[in-house]
TORKOL-4160 file (C-alpha; in steps of 0.2 Angstrom, whole numbers, padded with zeros to 4 digits, m for minus):
409
<pt num="1" X="0120" Y="m0506" Z="m0150"/>
<pt num="2" X="0136" Y="m0500" Z="m0142"/>
<pt num="3" X="0142" Y="m0495" Z="m0159"/>
<pt num="4" X="0127" Y="m0484" Z="m0162"/>
<pt num="5" X="0128" Y="m0477" Z="m0144"/>
<pt num="6" X="0146" Y="m0472" Z="m0148"/>
<pt num="7" X="0140" Y="m0463" Z="m0164"/>
<pt num="8" X="0127" Y="m0454" Z="m0154"/>
<pt num="9" X="0139" Y="m0449" Z="m0141"/>
<pt num="10" X="0151" Y="m0443" Z="m0154"/>
<pt num="11" X="0137" Y="m0432" Z="m0162"/>
<pt num="12" X="0132" Y="m0425" Z="m0146"/>
<pt num="13" X="0150" Y="m0420" Z="m0141"/>
<pt num="14" X="0152" Y="m0413" Z="m0159"/>
<pt num="15" X="0136" Y="m0403" Z="m0157"/>
<pt num="16" X="0142" Y="m0397" Z="m0140"/>
<pt num="17" X="0159" Y="m0392" Z="m0146"/>
<pt num="18" X="0150" Y="m0382" Z="m0161"/>
<pt num="19" X="0139" Y="m0373" Z="m0149"/>
<pt num="20" X="0153" Y="m0369" Z="m0138"/>
<pt num="21" X="0163" Y="m0362" Z="m0152"/>
<pt num="22" X="0148" Y="m0353" Z="m0159"/>
<pt num="23" X="0145" Y="m0345" Z="m0142"/>
<pt num="24" X="0164" Y="m0340" Z="m0141"/>
<pt num="25" X="0162" Y="m0333" Z="m0159"/>
<pt num="26" X="0146" Y="m0324" Z="m0154"/>
<pt num="27" X="0154" Y="m0317" Z="m0138"/>
<pt num="28" X="0169" Y="m0311" Z="m0148"/>
<pt num="29" X="0159" Y="m0302" Z="m0161"/>
<pt num="30" X="0144" Y="m0296" Z="m0150"/>
<pt num="31" X="0144" Y="m0277" Z="m0148"/>
<pt num="32" X="0147" Y="m0271" Z="m0131"/>
<pt num="33" X="0134" Y="m0260" Z="m0122"/>
<pt num="34" X="0146" Y="m0246" Z="m0120"/>
<pt num="35" X="0149" Y="m0245" Z="m0139"/>
<pt num="36" X="0130" Y="m0245" Z="m0142"/>
<pt num="37" X="0127" Y="m0232" Z="m0128"/>
<pt num="38" X="0141" Y="m0221" Z="m0137"/>
<pt num="39" X="0132" Y="m0223" Z="m0153"/>
<pt num="40" X="0115" Y="m0219" Z="m0145"/>
<pt num="41" X="0123" Y="m0203" Z="m0137"/>
<pt num="42" X="0129" Y="m0198" Z="m0155"/>
<pt num="43" X="0112" Y="m0201" Z="m0162"/>
<pt num="44" X="0104" Y="m0191" Z="m0148"/>
<pt num="45" X="0116" Y="m0176" Z="m0152"/>
<pt num="46" X="0112" Y="m0177" Z="m0170"/>
<pt num="47" X="0093" Y="m0178" Z="m0166"/>
<pt num="48" X="0095" Y="m0162" Z="m0155"/>
<pt num="49" X="0104" Y="m0153" Z="m0169"/>
<pt num="50" X="0091" Y="m0158" Z="m0182"/>
<pt num="51" X="0077" Y="m0153" Z="m0169"/>
<pt num="52" X="0086" Y="m0136" Z="m0168"/>
<pt num="53" X="0087" Y="m0134" Z="m0187"/>
<pt num="54" X="0069" Y="m0139" Z="m0188"/>
<pt num="55" X="0064" Y="m0126" Z="m0175"/>
<pt num="56" X="0074" Y="m0113" Z="m0185"/>
<pt num="57" X="0065" Y="m0117" Z="m0201"/>
<pt num="58" X="0049" Y="m0116" Z="m0191"/>
<pt num="59" X="0053" Y="m0099" Z="m0184"/>
<pt num="60" X="0057" Y="m0093" Z="m0202"/>
<pt num="61" X="0041" Y="m0100" Z="m0209"/>
<pt num="62" X="0031" Y="m0092" Z="m0195"/>
<pt num="63" X="0040" Y="m0075" Z="m0198"/>
<pt num="64" X="0037" Y="m0078" Z="m0217"/>
<pt num="65" X="0018" Y="m0081" Z="m0213"/>
<pt num="66" X="0018" Y="m0065" Z="m0203"/>
<pt num="67" X="0026" Y="m0055" Z="m0217"/>
<pt num="68" X="0013" Y="m0063" Z="m0229"/>
<pt num="69" X="m0001" Y="m0057" Z="m0218"/>
<pt num="70" X="0006" Y="m0040" Z="m0217"/>
<pt num="71" X="0008" Y="m0039" Z="m0236"/>
<pt num="72" X="m0010" Y="m0045" Z="m0238"/>
<pt num="73" X="m0016" Y="m0031" Z="m0227"/>
<pt num="74" X="m0006" Y="m0019" Z="m0237"/>
<pt num="75" X="m0012" Y="m0026" Z="m0254"/>
<pt num="76" X="m0030" Y="m0024" Z="m0247"/>
<pt num="77" X="m0027" Y="m0006" Z="m0242"/>
<pt num="78" X="m0020" Y="m0003" Z="m0260"/>
<pt num="79" X="m0035" Y="m0011" Z="m0268"/>
<pt num="80" X="m0047" Y="m0001" Z="m0258"/>
<pt num="81" X="m0037" Y="0015" Z="m0263"/>
<pt num="82" X="m0038" Y="0010" Z="m0281"/>
<pt num="83" X="m0056" Y="0007" Z="m0280"/>
<pt num="84" X="m0059" Y="0024" Z="m0272"/>
<pt num="85" X="m0048" Y="0032" Z="m0285"/>
<pt num="86" X="m0058" Y="0024" Z="m0299"/>
<pt num="87" X="m0074" Y="0029" Z="m0291"/>
<pt num="88" X="m0068" Y="0047" Z="m0289"/>
<pt num="89" X="m0062" Y="0047" Z="m0307"/>
<pt num="90" X="m0079" Y="0040" Z="m0313"/>
<pt num="91" X="m0087" Y="0054" Z="m0303"/>
<pt num="92" X="m0076" Y="0067" Z="m0310"/>
<pt num="93" X="m0080" Y="0061" Z="m0328"/>
<pt num="94" X="m0098" Y="0062" Z="m0324"/>
<pt num="95" X="m0096" Y="0080" Z="m0317"/>
<pt num="96" X="m0086" Y="0084" Z="m0333"/>
<pt num="97" X="m0100" Y="0078" Z="m0344"/>
<pt num="98" X="m0112" Y="0088" Z="m0334"/>
<pt num="99" X="m0101" Y="0104" Z="m0336"/>
<pt num="100" X="m0100" Y="0100" Z="m0354"/>
<pt num="101" X="m0119" Y="0100" Z="m0355"/>
<pt num="102" X="m0121" Y="0116" Z="m0344"/>
<pt num="103" X="m0108" Y="0125" Z="m0355"/>
<pt num="104" X="m0117" Y="0119" Z="m0370"/>
<pt num="105" X="m0133" Y="0125" Z="m0363"/>
<pt num="106" X="m0126" Y="0142" Z="m0358"/>
<pt num="107" X="m0118" Y="0143" Z="m0375"/>
<pt num="108" X="m0135" Y="0141" Z="m0383"/>
<pt num="109" X="m0143" Y="0154" Z="m0371"/>
<pt num="110" X="m0129" Y="0166" Z="m0375"/>
<pt num="111" X="m0132" Y="0163" Z="m0394"/>
<pt num="112" X="m0151" Y="0166" Z="m0391"/>
<pt num="113" X="m0148" Y="0182" Z="m0381"/>
<pt num="114" X="m0136" Y="0188" Z="m0394"/>
<pt num="115" X="m0148" Y="0184" Z="m0408"/>
<pt num="116" X="m0162" Y="0193" Z="m0399"/>
<pt num="117" X="m0151" Y="0208" Z="m0396"/>
<pt num="118" X="m0145" Y="0209" Z="m0414"/>
<pt num="119" X="m0163" Y="0207" Z="m0420"/>
<pt num="120" X="m0169" Y="0221" Z="m0409"/>
<pt num="121" X="m0155" Y="0232" Z="m0413"/>
<pt num="122" X="m0158" Y="0229" Z="m0431"/>
<pt num="123" X="m0177" Y="0233" Z="m0430"/>
<pt num="124" X="m0172" Y="0248" Z="m0420"/>
<pt num="125" X="m0160" Y="0254" Z="m0434"/>
<pt num="126" X="m0172" Y="0249" Z="m0447"/>
<pt num="127" X="m0186" Y="0259" Z="m0439"/>
<pt num="128" X="m0175" Y="0274" Z="m0437"/>
<pt num="129" X="m0169" Y="0274" Z="m0455"/>
<pt num="130" X="m0187" Y="0272" Z="m0461"/>
<pt num="131" X="m0193" Y="0287" Z="m0451"/>
<pt num="132" X="m0178" Y="0297" Z="m0458"/>
<pt num="133" X="m0181" Y="0291" Z="m0476"/>
<pt num="134" X="m0200" Y="0294" Z="m0476"/>
<pt num="135" X="m0197" Y="0311" Z="m0467"/>
<pt num="136" X="m0213" Y="0310" Z="m0457"/>
<pt num="137" X="m0205" Y="0308" Z="m0440"/>
<pt num="138" X="m0191" Y="0321" Z="m0442"/>
<pt num="139" X="m0189" Y="0335" Z="m0429"/>
<pt num="140" X="m0195" Y="0348" Z="m0442"/>
<pt num="141" X="m0211" Y="0338" Z="m0446"/>
<pt num="142" X="m0214" Y="0336" Z="m0428"/>
<pt num="143" X="m0212" Y="0355" Z="m0426"/>
<pt num="144" X="m0223" Y="0360" Z="m0440"/>
<pt num="145" X="m0236" Y="0347" Z="m0437"/>
<pt num="146" X="m0238" Y="0351" Z="m0419"/>
<pt num="147" X="m0253" Y="0362" Z="m0415"/>
<pt num="148" X="m0245" Y="0369" Z="m0400"/>
<pt num="149" X="m0229" Y="0370" Z="m0390"/>
<pt num="150" X="m0236" Y="0358" Z="m0378"/>
<pt num="151" X="m0241" Y="0346" Z="m0392"/>
<pt num="152" X="m0223" Y="0348" Z="m0398"/>
<pt num="153" X="m0216" Y="0342" Z="m0382"/>
<pt num="154" X="m0228" Y="0328" Z="m0381"/>
<pt num="155" X="m0222" Y="0322" Z="m0398"/>
<pt num="156" X="m0204" Y="0324" Z="m0394"/>
<pt num="157" X="m0206" Y="0314" Z="m0378"/>
<pt num="158" X="m0215" Y="0300" Z="m0387"/>
<pt num="159" X="m0201" Y="0298" Z="m0399"/>
<pt num="160" X="m0188" Y="0299" Z="m0385"/>
<pt num="161" X="m0198" Y="0286" Z="m0375"/>
<pt num="162" X="m0198" Y="0274" Z="m0390"/>
<pt num="163" X="m0180" Y="0276" Z="m0392"/>
<pt num="164" X="m0176" Y="0274" Z="m0374"/>
<pt num="165" X="m0187" Y="0258" Z="m0373"/>
<pt num="166" X="m0177" Y="0250" Z="m0388"/>
<pt num="167" X="m0161" Y="0255" Z="m0380"/>
<pt num="168" X="m0166" Y="0248" Z="m0363"/>
<pt num="169" X="m0171" Y="0232" Z="m0371"/>
<pt num="170" X="m0155" Y="0231" Z="m0381"/>
<pt num="171" X="m0145" Y="0235" Z="m0365"/>
<pt num="172" X="m0154" Y="0221" Z="m0355"/>
<pt num="173" X="m0151" Y="0209" Z="m0368"/>
<pt num="174" X="m0133" Y="0214" Z="m0368"/>
<pt num="175" X="m0131" Y="0212" Z="m0349"/>
<pt num="176" X="m0140" Y="0195" Z="m0350"/>
<pt num="177" X="m0128" Y="0190" Z="m0364"/>
<pt num="178" X="m0113" Y="0196" Z="m0353"/>
<pt num="179" X="m0120" Y="0186" Z="m0338"/>
<pt num="180" X="m0122" Y="0171" Z="m0348"/>
<pt num="181" X="m0105" Y="0172" Z="m0355"/>
<pt num="182" X="m0098" Y="0175" Z="m0337"/>
<pt num="183" X="m0107" Y="0159" Z="m0331"/>
<pt num="184" X="m0101" Y="0150" Z="m0346"/>
<pt num="185" X="m0083" Y="0155" Z="m0343"/>
<pt num="186" X="m0085" Y="0150" Z="m0324"/>
<pt num="187" X="m0092" Y="0133" Z="m0329"/>
<pt num="188" X="m0077" Y="0131" Z="m0341"/>
<pt num="189" X="m0065" Y="0136" Z="m0328"/>
<pt num="190" X="m0073" Y="0123" Z="m0316"/>
<pt num="191" X="m0072" Y="0110" Z="m0330"/>
<pt num="192" X="m0054" Y="0113" Z="m0332"/>
<pt num="193" X="m0052" Y="0111" Z="m0313"/>
<pt num="194" X="m0061" Y="0094" Z="m0314"/>
<pt num="195" X="m0050" Y="0089" Z="m0328"/>
<pt num="196" X="m0035" Y="0093" Z="m0319"/>
<pt num="197" X="m0042" Y="0084" Z="m0303"/>
<pt num="198" X="m0046" Y="0069" Z="m0315"/>
<pt num="199" X="m0028" Y="0069" Z="m0322"/>
<pt num="200" X="m0021" Y="0070" Z="m0304"/>
<pt num="201" X="m0032" Y="0055" Z="m0299"/>
<pt num="202" X="m0026" Y="0046" Z="m0314"/>
<pt num="203" X="m0008" Y="0048" Z="m0309"/>
<pt num="204" X="m0012" Y="0043" Z="m0292"/>
<pt num="205" X="m0021" Y="0027" Z="m0299"/>
<pt num="206" X="m0006" Y="0023" Z="m0309"/>
<pt num="207" X="0006" Y="0025" Z="m0294"/>
<pt num="208" X="m0006" Y="0013" Z="m0284"/>
<pt num="209" X="m0006" Y="0001" Z="m0298"/>
<pt num="210" X="0013" Y="0001" Z="m0298"/>
<pt num="211" X="0012" Y="m0002" Z="m0279"/>
<pt num="212" X="0000" Y="m0016" Z="m0281"/>
<pt num="213" X="0011" Y="m0024" Z="m0295"/>
<pt num="214" X="0026" Y="m0023" Z="m0283"/>
<pt num="215" X="0016" Y="m0030" Z="m0269"/>
<pt num="216" X="0011" Y="m0044" Z="m0280"/>
<pt num="217" X="0029" Y="m0048" Z="m0285"/>
<pt num="218" X="0034" Y="m0048" Z="m0267"/>
<pt num="219" X="0019" Y="m0059" Z="m0262"/>
<pt num="220" X="0025" Y="m0072" Z="m0275"/>
<pt num="221" X="0043" Y="m0071" Z="m0268"/>
<pt num="222" X="0036" Y="m0074" Z="m0250"/>
<pt num="223" X="0025" Y="m0088" Z="m0256"/>
<pt num="224" X="0040" Y="m0096" Z="m0264"/>
<pt num="225" X="0050" Y="m0094" Z="m0248"/>
<pt num="226" X="0035" Y="m0101" Z="m0238"/>
<pt num="227" X="0035" Y="m0117" Z="m0248"/>
<pt num="228" X="0054" Y="m0119" Z="m0246"/>
<pt num="229" X="0053" Y="m0116" Z="m0227"/>
<pt num="230" X="0039" Y="m0128" Z="m0225"/>
<pt num="231" X="0048" Y="m0141" Z="m0236"/>
<pt num="232" X="0063" Y="m0139" Z="m0225"/>
<pt num="233" X="0054" Y="m0141" Z="m0209"/>
<pt num="234" X="0045" Y="m0156" Z="m0216"/>
<pt num="235" X="0063" Y="m0163" Z="m0221"/>
<pt num="236" X="0070" Y="m0160" Z="m0204"/>
<pt num="237" X="0055" Y="m0168" Z="m0196"/>
<pt num="238" X="0057" Y="m0184" Z="m0207"/>
<pt num="239" X="0075" Y="m0184" Z="m0203"/>
<pt num="240" X="0071" Y="m0182" Z="m0184"/>
<pt num="241" X="0058" Y="m0196" Z="m0185"/>
<pt num="242" X="0071" Y="m0207" Z="m0193"/>
<pt num="243" X="0084" Y="m0204" Z="m0180"/>
<pt num="244" X="0071" Y="m0206" Z="m0166"/>
<pt num="245" X="0067" Y="m0223" Z="m0173"/>
<pt num="246" X="0085" Y="m0227" Z="m0175"/>
<pt num="247" X="0088" Y="m0222" Z="m0157"/>
<pt num="248" X="0074" Y="m0233" Z="m0151"/>
<pt num="249" X="0081" Y="m0248" Z="m0161"/>
<pt num="250" X="0098" Y="m0244" Z="m0153"/>
<pt num="251" X="0091" Y="m0243" Z="m0136"/>
<pt num="252" X="0083" Y="m0260" Z="m0138"/>
<pt num="253" X="0100" Y="m0267" Z="m0144"/>
<pt num="254" X="0108" Y="m0258" Z="m0128"/>
<pt num="255" X="0095" Y="m0266" Z="m0117"/>
<pt num="256" X="0099" Y="m0283" Z="m0125"/>
<pt num="257" X="0117" Y="m0280" Z="m0123"/>
<pt num="258" X="0116" Y="m0275" Z="m0105"/>
<pt num="259" X="0105" Y="m0290" Z="m0102"/>
<pt num="260" X="0118" Y="m0302" Z="m0110"/>
<pt num="261" X="0132" Y="m0294" Z="m0101"/>
<pt num="262" X="0123" Y="m0295" Z="m0085"/>
<pt num="263" X="0119" Y="m0313" Z="m0088"/>
<pt num="264" X="0137" Y="m0317" Z="m0093"/>
<pt num="265" X="0144" Y="m0308" Z="m0078"/>
<pt num="266" X="0131" Y="m0317" Z="m0067"/>
<pt num="267" X="0136" Y="m0334" Z="m0074"/>
<pt num="268" X="0154" Y="m0330" Z="m0072"/>
<pt num="269" X="0152" Y="m0323" Z="m0054"/>
<pt num="270" X="0162" Y="m0333" Z="m0041"/>
<pt num="271" X="0161" Y="m0324" Z="m0025"/>
<pt num="272" X="0163" Y="m0340" Z="m0015"/>
<pt num="273" X="0152" Y="m0345" Z="m0001"/>
<pt num="274" X="0156" Y="m0344" Z="0018"/>
<pt num="275" X="0148" Y="m0353" Z="0032"/>
<pt num="276" X="0136" Y="m0338" Z="0034"/>
<pt num="277" X="0130" Y="m0340" Z="0016"/>
<pt num="278" X="0138" Y="m0324" Z="0010"/>
<pt num="279" X="0149" Y="m0322" Z="m0005"/>
<pt num="280" X="0160" Y="m0308" Z="m0011"/>
<pt num="281" X="0151" Y="m0293" Z="m0018"/>
<pt num="282" X="0164" Y="m0290" Z="m0032"/>
<pt num="283" X="0179" Y="m0298" Z="m0040"/>
<pt num="284" X="0192" Y="m0287" Z="m0030"/>
<pt num="285" X="0198" Y="m0294" Z="m0014"/>
<pt num="286" X="0209" Y="m0279" Z="m0008"/>
<pt num="287" X="0204" Y="m0271" Z="0008"/>
<pt num="288" X="0209" Y="m0252" Z="0009"/>
<pt num="289" X="0200" Y="m0248" Z="0025"/>
<pt num="290" X="0194" Y="m0262" Z="0038"/>
<pt num="291" X="0180" Y="m0262" Z="0050"/>
<pt num="292" X="0181" Y="m0252" Z="0066"/>
<pt num="293" X="0191" Y="m0237" Z="0072"/>
<pt num="294" X="0200" Y="m0227" Z="0059"/>
<pt num="295" X="0204" Y="m0209" Z="0054"/>
<pt num="296" X="0190" Y="m0204" Z="0042"/>
<pt num="297" X="0198" Y="m0200" Z="0024"/>
<pt num="298" X="0186" Y="m0186" Z="0021"/>
<pt num="299" X="0184" Y="m0177" Z="0038"/>
<pt num="300" X="0201" Y="m0183" Z="0045"/>
<pt num="301" X="0193" Y="m0186" Z="0062"/>
<pt num="302" X="0193" Y="m0201" Z="0073"/>
<pt num="303" X="0178" Y="m0212" Z="0068"/>
<pt num="304" X="0171" Y="m0229" Z="0068"/>
<pt num="305" X="0170" Y="m0238" Z="0051"/>
<pt num="306" X="0154" Y="m0246" Z="0049"/>
<pt num="307" X="0160" Y="m0259" Z="0036"/>
<pt num="308" X="0175" Y="m0262" Z="0024"/>
<pt num="309" X="0181" Y="m0253" Z="0009"/>
<pt num="310" X="0186" Y="m0264" Z="m0006"/>
<pt num="311" X="0198" Y="m0258" Z="m0020"/>
<pt num="312" X="0185" Y="m0262" Z="m0034"/>
<pt num="313" X="0188" Y="m0252" Z="m0050"/>
<pt num="314" X="0177" Y="m0238" Z="m0056"/>
<pt num="315" X="0162" Y="m0245" Z="m0066"/>
<pt num="316" X="0165" Y="m0264" Z="m0061"/>
<pt num="317" X="0149" Y="m0273" Z="m0057"/>
<pt num="318" X="0143" Y="m0276" Z="m0039"/>
<pt num="319" X="0135" Y="m0292" Z="m0035"/>
<pt num="320" X="0122" Y="m0297" Z="m0022"/>
<pt num="321" X="0132" Y="m0307" Z="m0008"/>
<pt num="322" X="0117" Y="m0318" Z="m0006"/>
<pt num="323" X="0099" Y="m0320" Z="m0012"/>
<pt num="324" X="0086" Y="m0308" Z="m0004"/>
<pt num="325" X="0074" Y="m0293" Z="m0006"/>
<pt num="326" X="0080" Y="m0276" Z="m0009"/>
<pt num="327" X="0074" Y="m0265" Z="0005"/>
<pt num="328" X="0080" Y="m0248" Z="m0002"/>
<pt num="329" X="0089" Y="m0241" Z="m0017"/>
<pt num="330" X="0092" Y="m0223" Z="m0015"/>
<pt num="331" X="0105" Y="m0209" Z="m0012"/>
<pt num="332" X="0112" Y="m0201" Z="0004"/>
<pt num="333" X="0126" Y="m0189" Z="0008"/>
<pt num="334" X="0136" Y="m0202" Z="0016"/>
<pt num="335" X="0134" Y="m0218" Z="0005"/>
<pt num="336" X="0130" Y="m0209" Z="m0011"/>
<pt num="337" X="0120" Y="m0221" Z="m0022"/>
<pt num="338" X="0118" Y="m0237" Z="m0012"/>
<pt num="339" X="0107" Y="m0252" Z="m0010"/>
<pt num="340" X="0102" Y="m0262" Z="0005"/>
<pt num="341" X="0097" Y="m0281" Z="0004"/>
<pt num="342" X="0088" Y="m0291" Z="0017"/>
<pt num="343" X="0094" Y="m0309" Z="0015"/>
<pt num="344" X="0084" Y="m0317" Z="0029"/>
<pt num="345" X="0092" Y="m0328" Z="0043"/>
<pt num="346" X="0097" Y="m0311" Z="0052"/>
<pt num="347" X="0108" Y="m0305" Z="0038"/>
<pt num="348" X="0107" Y="m0288" Z="0030"/>
<pt num="349" X="0120" Y="m0280" Z="0018"/>
<pt num="350" X="0123" Y="m0262" Z="0012"/>
<pt num="351" X="0133" Y="m0258" Z="m0004"/>
<pt num="352" X="0139" Y="m0240" Z="m0005"/>
<pt num="353" X="0146" Y="m0226" Z="m0016"/>
<pt num="354" X="0139" Y="m0234" Z="m0032"/>
<pt num="355" X="0140" Y="m0224" Z="m0048"/>
<pt num="356" X="0122" Y="m0231" Z="m0051"/>
<pt num="357" X="0111" Y="m0245" Z="m0046"/>
<pt num="358" X="0101" Y="m0257" Z="m0056"/>
<pt num="359" X="0088" Y="m0263" Z="m0044"/>
<pt num="360" X="0073" Y="m0256" Z="m0035"/>
<pt num="361" X="0065" Y="m0257" Z="m0017"/>
<pt num="362" X="0055" Y="m0273" Z="m0016"/>
<pt num="363" X="0064" Y="m0282" Z="m0030"/>
<pt num="364" X="0070" Y="m0300" Z="m0026"/>
<pt num="365" X="0088" Y="m0303" Z="m0031"/>
<pt num="366" X="0098" Y="m0319" Z="m0033"/>
<pt num="367" X="0115" Y="m0322" Z="m0026"/>
<pt num="368" X="0128" Y="m0315" Z="m0039"/>
<pt num="369" X="0115" Y="m0304" Z="m0048"/>
<pt num="370" X="0122" Y="m0287" Z="m0053"/>
<pt num="371" X="0114" Y="m0274" Z="m0042"/>
<pt num="372" X="0124" Y="m0259" Z="m0047"/>
<pt num="373" X="0142" Y="m0253" Z="m0052"/>
<pt num="374" X="0156" Y="m0246" Z="m0042"/>
<pt num="375" X="0158" Y="m0227" Z="m0041"/>
<pt num="376" X="0163" Y="m0213" Z="m0029"/>
<pt num="377" X="0147" Y="m0205" Z="m0024"/>
<pt num="378" X="0144" Y="m0198" Z="m0007"/>
<pt num="379" X="0158" Y="m0196" Z="0006"/>
<pt num="380" X="0171" Y="m0204" Z="m0005"/>
<pt num="381" X="0189" Y="m0199" Z="m0011"/>
<pt num="382" X="0191" Y="m0212" Z="m0024"/>
<pt num="383" X="0181" Y="m0226" Z="m0033"/>
<pt num="384" X="0179" Y="m0241" Z="m0021"/>
<pt num="385" X="0165" Y="m0252" Z="m0014"/>
<pt num="386" X="0159" Y="m0250" Z="0004"/>
<pt num="387" X="0151" Y="m0265" Z="0011"/>
<pt num="388" X="0142" Y="m0265" Z="0028"/>
<pt num="389" X="0135" Y="m0281" Z="0036"/>
<pt num="390" X="0121" Y="m0282" Z="0049"/>
<pt num="391" X="0118" Y="m0298" Z="0059"/>
<pt num="392" X="0102" Y="m0297" Z="0069"/>
<pt num="393" X="0102" Y="m0278" Z="0068"/>
<pt num="394" X="0120" Y="m0276" Z="0074"/>
<pt num="395" X="0134" Y="m0270" Z="0064"/>
<pt num="396" X="0147" Y="m0284" Z="0062"/>
<pt num="397" X="0164" Y="m0286" Z="0054"/>
<pt num="398" X="0160" Y="m0291" Z="0036"/>
<pt num="399" X="0177" Y="m0301" Z="0035"/>
<pt num="400" X="0171" Y="m0313" Z="0048"/>
<pt num="401" X="0156" Y="m0318" Z="0037"/>
<pt num="402" X="0165" Y="m0318" Z="0019"/>
<pt num="403" X="0175" Y="m0331" Z="0011"/>
<pt num="404" X="0194" Y="m0331" Z="0013"/>
<pt num="405" X="0205" Y="m0324" Z="0000"/>
<pt num="406" X="0205" Y="m0306" Z="0005"/>
<pt num="407" X="0221" Y="m0295" Z="0009"/>
<pt num="408" X="0225" Y="m0278" Z="0014"/>
<pt num="409" X="0229" Y="m0267" Z="m0001"/>
């Protein structure tokens, strides 16, 4: 039985040694919170840069969309103008056709009038020749056949009336033919104007078609640019989302590292314990300014120091002197970032000039728990920890209630 007990004890000892070595190895290789925080800051800078690139791509895309909308409006105007031009050309074609019909009609009217004129003129000439050939209507026959001078005049007037009637008819037909010809020429001139207007409209339509083709080419380029800007914006968004996820993961690591470091610091805390139950709030023990009367380092006036200043280094942890409840964690001009803790039994402590605190009002803290880090905020000329101790509401000298081991630095 004793033999097996020795084996078990040996195994337990070996296991403990292994765990101890493993813990040391883990501690040696565990990444510090400051290193993780530095990487987080670098990732955040990258995220801001990518966000700026994305914003630029978005601005370019929106500007591109505005150009596309403007071009769509221009193309719409060109299309409307082409449509109106085509309608005008169609109207001109219809008018030209009407002019062709009217000109043809006038040409027919002119031909008819000229035919009637020629026919009448031919009949007139035929009648005159016939009378001359037969000789029964000559002036001599009229003279000898007349029964009297009055009858002679009547016969001559009759012949002249017939001649005048034929001549008037021929003249009217001639004037009608001239009017018809003038109307035909006027229609022909108007037709020429229409054809010229049609040619001008055709040239305008060709120019508009060229503008539309140019606009179509520009539209194709803008649409291609739009796709590129949209793709670039999506790419930056994907990269930004990936960085945000990476930042979130790193922040989780950071919190775990801080917790591990805090636990390690708390476990290594050895502030001692005095008869009052208070322990040292930091690892440093050098007193740079004691409790009581002094020349203030900032105002250079005679004053009464409400606590002690300890030569703790910048960023080093500050521990709760004893267990208790945080009554305030805030900022003031005098103490900068500072924390107050009520420990019960009449004791209350104040920790001043922190670079930051890690607790909040109402929180319960254990003795040796990290409550903040040493800084130089408020009325301070250099990094240090100011500690004030109240006992039953009265300021007391902290050195009378802290463990020994301190010295004047």
